[in-house]
C-alpha positions as CSV (number, residue, x, y, z in Angstrom):
1,M,95.5,-157.6,76.8
2,T,97.4,-154.7,75.2
3,G,100.9,-155.3,76.6
4,R,100.6,-151.7,78.0
5,S,99.5,-150.7,81.5
6,L,97.7,-147.8,83.2
7,R,99.9,-146.4,86.0
8,I,97.8,-144.7,88.7
9,K,98.4,-143.5,92.2
10,R,96.7,-145.5,95.0
11,T,95.2,-142.2,96.3
12,D,93.5,-141.7,92.9
13,V,92.1,-145.3,92.9
14,S,90.9,-144.7,96.5
15,R,89.2,-141.4,95.4
16,I,87.5,-143.2,92.4
17,E,86.3,-146.0,94.7
18,A,85.0,-143.6,97.4
19,H,83.2,-141.7,94.7
20,A,81.5,-144.9,93.6
21,R,80.3,-145.6,97.1
22,S,79.1,-142.0,97.7
23,G,77.2,-142.0,94.4
24,L,74.9,-145.0,95.2
25,P,72.5,-146.0,93.9
26,R,73.6,-144.1,90.8
27,E,76.7,-144.6,88.8
28,S,79.5,-142.2,89.7
29,C,81.8,-140.8,87.0
30,G,84.7,-138.5,86.2
31,I,87.7,-138.0,84.0
32,M,91.3,-139.0,84.2
33,L,94.1,-136.6,83.3
34,G,97.6,-137.7,82.2
35,V,99.8,-138.7,79.4
36,R,100.3,-141.6,77.0
37,T,103.7,-143.2,77.4
38,D,105.7,-145.8,75.4
39,D,104.4,-148.5,77.7
40,G,100.9,-147.3,78.4
41,W,99.4,-144.4,80.2
42,Q,100.3,-142.4,83.3
43,V,97.4,-140.8,85.3
44,S,98.4,-137.4,86.8
45,G,95.0,-136.7,88.4
46,I,91.3,-137.3,88.3
47,K,88.3,-134.9,88.3
48,Q,85.0,-136.0,89.7
49,S,81.9,-135.1,87.7
50,N,78.3,-135.0,88.6
51,N,76.4,-137.7,86.8
52,V,74.1,-135.7,84.6
53,A,72.3,-138.7,83.1
54,P,68.5,-138.4,83.5
55,P,67.1,-139.3,86.9
56,G,65.9,-142.8,87.2
57,H,68.6,-144.2,84.9
58,N,70.9,-145.7,87.5
59,D,72.6,-148.0,85.0
60,R,74.3,-145.3,83.0
61,F,76.4,-142.2,83.4
62,E,76.9,-138.9,81.6
63,I,79.9,-136.7,82.5
64,D,79.0,-133.0,82.9
65,P,79.6,-131.3,79.5
66,A,80.9,-128.2,81.4
67,L,83.7,-130.3,82.9
68,L,84.6,-131.8,79.5
69,L,84.7,-128.4,77.9
70,S,86.8,-126.8,80.7
71,T,89.3,-129.7,80.6
72,Q,89.6,-129.4,76.8
73,K,90.2,-125.7,77.0
74,A,92.8,-126.2,79.8
75,A,94.6,-128.8,77.6
76,R,94.7,-126.5,74.6
77,A,96.3,-123.9,76.9
78,G,99.1,-126.4,77.9
79,G,97.3,-128.1,80.9
80,P,96.9,-131.8,81.4
81,R,95.1,-133.8,78.8
82,M,92.2,-136.2,79.3
83,I,93.3,-139.8,78.8
84,G,90.1,-141.4,79.8
85,V,87.0,-141.7,82.0
86,Y,86.0,-143.6,85.1
87,H,82.6,-144.7,86.3
88,S,81.0,-147.2,88.6
89,H,78.7,-150.1,88.3
90,P,76.6,-150.1,91.5
91,T,75.3,-153.6,90.9
92,G,77.3,-154.9,87.9
93,K,80.7,-156.2,87.2
94,A,84.0,-154.3,86.7
95,E,83.7,-154.7,82.9
96,P,82.0,-152.7,80.2
97,S,78.3,-153.2,80.0
98,Q,76.2,-153.2,76.8
99,I,75.2,-149.6,77.6
100,D,78.9,-148.7,77.9
101,M,79.7,-150.4,74.6
102,A,76.9,-148.4,72.9
103,A,78.0,-145.1,74.5
104,A,81.8,-145.3,74.0
105,W,82.3,-143.8,70.7
106,Q,85.8,-142.3,71.1
107,T,88.6,-144.8,70.5
108,G,91.9,-144.6,72.2
109,M,90.4,-143.6,75.6
110,I,91.0,-145.5,78.8
111,W,87.9,-146.5,80.8
112,V,88.2,-147.4,84.5
113,I,85.3,-149.2,86.0
114,S,84.7,-149.8,89.7
115,A,82.0,-152.4,90.6
116,L,80.5,-152.6,94.0
117,D,79.3,-155.8,95.6
118,R,78.1,-155.0,99.2
119,E,81.3,-154.2,101.0
120,R,83.7,-155.3,98.3
121,I,84.8,-153.1,95.3
122,E,86.8,-154.1,92.3
123,T,88.4,-151.7,89.9
124,R,89.6,-152.5,86.4
125,A,90.8,-150.6,83.3
126,Y,90.1,-151.0,79.6
127,L,91.2,-149.4,76.4
128,R,88.4,-148.5,73.9
129,E,89.4,-149.7,70.4
130,E,87.5,-149.9,67.2
131,A,86.5,-153.5,67.8
132,G,85.5,-152.9,71.5
133,F,87.1,-152.8,74.9
134,V,90.5,-154.4,75.6
135,P,91.6,-155.1,79.2
136,V,94.6,-153.0,80.4
137,P,96.5,-154.0,83.6
138,L,96.4,-151.5,86.4
139,Q,99.7,-150.6,87.9
140,I,98.9,-149.0,91.2
141,M,101.7,-146.8,92.6
142,E,102.1,-146.4,96.3
143,T,104.1,-143.2,95.9
144,E,104.4,-140.3,93.5
145,K,106.5,-140.9,90.4
């Protein structure tokens, strides 16, 4: 654990989990906007992405490059910054897979993973560091802060 947490509104977690369900059988994905704080990260919003990974590859995701580019341009103009990504594991666990580990090149980013198991869904957060992924506690906020 990092000693820091990811603060996120319940409504954003609900949107991430609904996106995971609607994306079946493929992985869903998107980006998280927000800020880094002294004690972790604060999510200010999420943006859903189409999964542009090649068809037939249901065990991986690729965020639409146009969304990444528009988010970077908006951040340079003073808009919210990307602090991480989210995606789902339709048949896996809520932890980074071997494919995730191979694809996650950018350190310092938060990864939120939602895993589906029939009717149940579990969502967890991780920080990508040089040595791999480190669990980050989720602090789900019921109201706006």
